[in-house]
N, C-alpha and C positions, 0 to 999 in steps of 0.2 A: 070424645072428650073425656078427661079425667080430672077429678078434684084432688087426687092424691099425688102431690108433687113435693119435691124437696128443692130448696133454693138457698143460695148463699155465695159468699166470696171464696174464690179459689185462686191459685197461682198457676200461670201457664208460661211456657217458653215462647217468646216472641222473636222478632227480627234480631238476628245476630246472637241468639241465645239469651237475650235479656229476659229477666223475670218480670212478668206483668201481673197486675191485679186484674181479675176478671169476675164477672157475675154469671153463675151457672144456675139454671133451673131445669129440672127433668122429672118425668113421671117416675114413680117408685117401682113399677113392675118391670119384669125382665123381657117383655115383648120387644123384639128388635124394631127400631124406629130411626127415622132420619134426624139429622142435626141441622140447626140453623145458627149461623153466625150473625149476630145483630151488631151492626156498626152504628155507634151512637152519633148523634148530630153535633154540630159545632157548640151548642150550649153545654155539651159535655156528657160525662158518665154520670147521669143524674137519676133521680127517683122515677121520672117518667119513662126513661129507657129501661130501667129494671122491671117496671111493670109490663112493658112489651115482652121482655124475656120470659116473665112468668106466664103471660098470655099464651105464648107459643108452647110452653110446657103443658098447660091445661088443654091445649088443642092437640096434644099427643106427640110433641117433638122434644128432643133434647136441645136446649138453646143456651148460647153462651155469648156474652158481650165483653170483649176485652177493653180495658181502660186504656185508650190510645194516648192518654196524657200522663201515664204513670211515671215516665222518665222526667218530664219537666216539672211536675208538681205532685210528687208522691204524698198521698194522704190529705191533699188540699180539698177544700170545698169545690164542687163541680163548676160553679161560676168563676171562681178564682183561677182554677186550672184552665178553663176555656179561655179566659182573658190572657193568661200567660202564653198559651199556644197560639192564639190569634195574633198577638204582638210579634211572634216569631215567624208569622206567615203561614201557619198551618202545619199539618203533619206531612213530612216528606213522603212522596208516593212509594218509593222503594221500601221504606220502613213500614208503611201501611200494609203493603202486600205481605211482607214478612210476618207481621202481627196477625193478619187474617189467616195466613197459612198455619201459624202456630195454633190458633183457635180451632181451625178445621182438624188439625192433627189430634188435638185434645178430644174433640167430639168423636172422632173415628175410633179412639182408643177406649171409649166407654163400653162397659160390658153389654149394654142393651142397644148398641149402635148397629145399624144395618149397612153402614159404609157410605150412604148417600149424604151429601152436604149441600145445603143452600146458603145463600148469603142475602141479607137485606140491609138497606141503609136509608136514612132519611136526611134530606138537606145535603150537607157536605158528605154525609154517609151514603147518599144515593149515588153520587159521583164515585165514591170509593167502592161501592158494590159493583158498579160497572167496571172499574179498574181491576178489581179482584177477579171478576169473571173473565177478563181478557188476559190475566196474568197467571191464573191458577186453574187446575183441572177441577171444576165444580160441576154440580148437577142441576143447579137452578140459581137464578139471581133476580132480585127485586130491587128496582131503582125507584124510590119514592121522592119525586121532585128534586133530583140531583142536578145542580147547575154546573156549568163550565166543562161539560163533556164536549160541547161543540165550540162555544165561544170562549174568548180569553177572559180570565178573571180580573178583578181590579188589582192594582199594584199591591194593595195590602195583603192579598192572598198570593204572594209571589211564589210559594211552593207549588201551587197548582198550575198545571198546563192542560190545554185541551186534549181530549183522549180519543177523538174521532178516528185518528190514524191507527188505533189499536183494535178497531172493530173487526178486522179480519181474524183476529185471534180469539174472539168470543167463544168460550168453551162450552156454553150451555144455553138453554132457553132463558130469555130475559122477559120479565114482566115490568112494564113501566106504568107508574101511577102519577098523574100530573093534574095541576089546576089550570083552568083556562084563563084565570086572572093573574097567574104567576108571571113574574118577569125574570126569575132566576130558578129554573129555565123558563123562557118565554115559549109560547106555542110554536113560534117560528123555529126555535132551536130544537124543540121536540120533533118537528116535522123533518128537519135535516137529518137527525139521528135515525128516525124511522125509515127515511128514504135510503140511507146508507145500508142499514141492516137488510132492507128488502133487496137491494142490489146485490148484496153479498150472499143472500139466501140463508141468513141467520134467523133462527126461530125467535120470534118476539111477539108480545101482545102489549099494546099501549092503550091506556084508557085516560081520557082527559075529562075533568068534571067542570061543567058550567057553574059559574058563581063561586068557585073555590080558588083561593090564591095559594100562597106558599104556606106550608106547615098546617094544612087543614086536618091532619090526623091528631094534632096536639090538643087534647081535651082541656088543658089548663091555660089556653091562650085564646085571645079574641079571634084568631084566624080559624078556629075549629068550625068545621062544617059537618054536623052529625050525619046527614044523609050520604054525603060523599065519603066520609070516613067509614061508615058501615058497609057501603058497597065495596069500597077499597079493601077492607078486611076480608069480605066474602071472596073477592077475587084472589087475594093473596093466599088464603087457605085452600081454595080450589086448585090454584096453581101448584102449591106445594103437595097437595094430595096426589097430583098427577106426576110429579117429578121426583119426590123424595120417598115414595113408597116402593119398597123392593118387590 
């Protein structure tokens, strides 16, 4: 761990060469280290997500969160931007992949990068982390309660399609963190995904926490479950220490 980090807003090249706002945090020393692309949840590119980015930097990683809503609501409050994108049915999958690819390229180009890239996402970002790992050449992926990987989404989320058919293309080990009381995804959906990955011989580790529902990592929400969140963080950091260290 290191307390000496720098953090702030940068511009990156996303899907189609679009310029995106992004939040970067990284240790200040020159030691080569892995990078983590943080995919924000549906509530948006907010203060809680930026705190997660800084947490990864303190833990020794270069971390970057692209603002996936830059195009629809540049400069808008995170809640307003999220509402705008939700009304449009969510972020298109091909654009998401392009934006994550741009974020990964930015991290790889940092002077203290070791070339290894992980991705992590929460809620809708968990689904998008799985999508990214099936679409890009990555070194590690973490899906924190990402729904609609197996099941169809509601009509309001018309941009999202089930992703189970992409599982043969999974490019890296996958860590899944879920709540037993969650319905999006439900334990049954998680079981279907685990069975498919097992059948395909894909490296994965899934952990489901009793008494926890959706968004149990969120410290500012009633859904927060401290014990589950602490153990989840420990597992994430152990996973990245094994997959992102050169």
